[in-house]
N, C-alpha and C positions, 0 to 999 in steps of 0.2 A: 144942778145936778140930781137926777132921778134918786128918791130914798125909796127903801122899803122898810115895811114894818119890823122891827126887831123885838121879839119876845123871847126871852130868855129863861132858861135855854130851850132852844128849838133844833128840830132837825134840820141841818143844812144839806147834806148830800147822803146819797147811798153809793156804794162802790162795788160795782161788778167786775170781778178779774176774768182775764181771757187769757187764752194761750197767745192770741194774737189781734191787734184792734179789728182787722177784717173779720174774725171768727165772733168777735164781741159784737160788733156790727150787724152781721148776720144772724146772730141770738135775737138781736133788739127786732129786727124786721120779722123773724118768725114768731116771737111772742108777743111783742107790742105793735107789730104791724107800723112802725115806724123806723126810721135810720137817726141815728146821733150825727151829731155836727161835729166838724174838727174841733179838737181841744188844742193841746199843745204839749210841749215836752218839759220833763223833770230833770233838769240836767244833771242834779245831785244825786237823784237817784236812779237815773237809766231806765226811765219809763216814759210812757207817752198815754195821753188818753184823747177821748171823744166823750162829748157830752149831750145830755138832753134836759131840758128845763122841765122841770115839774111844778112850777109854779113861780111867784114872786122871788121867793128867796129860798128855794129848794131845788135840786137837780140831781139827776142820775149820771154818774161818772163809769164809763168802762176804762179800765186802765189795763196795760200790758208791758211787759219788759221790752224796751226798744232795743232790738237787734243791731241798730245802726251806731247806737250811743256807746260811749266808753262804760265798761263795766265799774260801778263805784268801788272803793277800796273797804267801804263797810258794807253790812246786809241790805238789801234794798227793803222798803216798806212793805206789810202786808203779806209776809211771809214769801214774797215771790221766788225767792232763792232757794226755797226748799224742796227737797225732792218729792214730799208729800203734796205741797200746793200745784206743782208742776205735773204731777199725776193725774191730779183732779182735774186740771184745768185742760188737759189735753183730752179728758172726757167728753167736758161741756165748760163754758163758762160759768160762773157761780158768783151769786151775790155772798160777798163774804165779810163786809162789816159797815159801818155808817158813823157819821160826824153828826157830833151835836155843837151848834153855835153858842159862843158866849161871848160876852163882854169883859170877863174875869178869868182868864183862862189859867193863871198862876194858883190862884185861891183854890178853882175847882179841881185841880190837877192834885192839890196837895189834899183836899179833903176827899178825893175817890178812896174807898175801900179797897180798889184793885190798882195796883201800880199802873200807870199810863206811860211811865218814860219820863223822858225831858220834854219840856218846851222849847220847840225849834222856830226858828224864822225864817221865811221861804219868800221868794218872789218870782214872778214871771211877766215880764213886760209892764204894765201899769198895776197888776196885782201884788198884793202885798199881805200876807197872813202869817200868823202863828199856829203850831199843831202840835199835839202831842204825838210822840213818837218811841217807842221801846227801842233799845240799843240794838237788840239782835233782830228786830224786826217782826218780832212775835205781835199776834193778834190776842190781846186781853180776853179770855175767854171765849175763844174760838169765834172772837168778832162781834159777839153778842153784847160785850161792853163797849160802847163807842168810844172813838179817839175825839178829843175836844179841838174846836177849831176857833180862832178870832181874826176877822178879818180887819186890817188896819187902815184900810181905804174903802170909802164908797166910790160907787155903787156895788153891790153884791152882784159876782160874776152872773149869778143866773138871770139878772135883769138885761144884761148885755146877750143873752142867748136867744136863739130863735125861737119864736112861738112854736109848741109842739102839740098843743091841745092835749098833753097829758098831765097827769096829777096823782099825787101820791095819796090814796086813800087809807091805808094803815099798813102798819109794818109789826110783824110776829116775829118773836123768837121761840126757839123751842129748846128744851133742856132739860135734861133728867130731875136737875133740881132747881126748877125755875123760881122758887121763892129765895134762893141764895142769889141770883141773879138780880132779882128786883130789888134786894137789899143794897146791891152794889149800887144800882141806878138811882136808888133812894139818895144816897150820898152826893148826888151831884145834881138831884132835881130831875131825873131824867124819866121817872118810874112811868109817868103817864103819856111818854112819847113811844112806847113800844108795848104790844100785849104778850106778856109771855106764857107760852104755852107747856103742857107737860110733855115729856119725850119719853119713850120706853127706854129704861135702862140699858146702856150697853150701846144706845145709837149714838151717832156722831151729831153735836149741836148744829143748829142752823138757822139762817134767817130766811122770810119771806116777806115779801112785799105786794100788796094789792095796788094797782095801778090803774086809773081811769085813762082809758085810748079812745081814740075816734073808733074804735071796733069793739069797745066796751070794755068791761071790766077784766084784767088779765093780772096773773100771778106770776112773779119773777122767786126763783129761789137760788 
């Protein structure tokens, strides 16, 4: 079985939400000059995804509501049910949050200064993982505070993805009070995984990722 280097915590994956997977794939092609590969469906959330490998233990996910799936009785993750998010995604796909990998998810969840929700167990095929989810689906600090994920079986899914010749170079977070977000990140040991930047007061917080691609350095927001 192929193993991957596990350094905790580490950036596990980035989440780009789209109005549809086709729109998300087109956005990848336009901005990164690559297409994501087919991912899978999340039956309990009524969503599906496509994925792009960014290295041995990291990937980029494009996620969208699966219109063919039954709508869940609970809110979908990542605010996908909200009017605000749906309006934003109709304009264009957006990088909305990120996940950090850990081997002690319950402990870190309790230590985090920002409530991350409950630890939920999920699986799809041979993939088994646990992650933190807020009950109403909201993104802590508009997605600048990551959710936690712990993979319970090896290998990491990124090692099974097609080689993309892409890699994550840098992740930035923009906020009117960057020091406050950094303080939260310190509580889970993730302060060095993202560089916080000052945002003009009144502007909406957002994420930006610099990706190394076959066509050079590209930025996703």
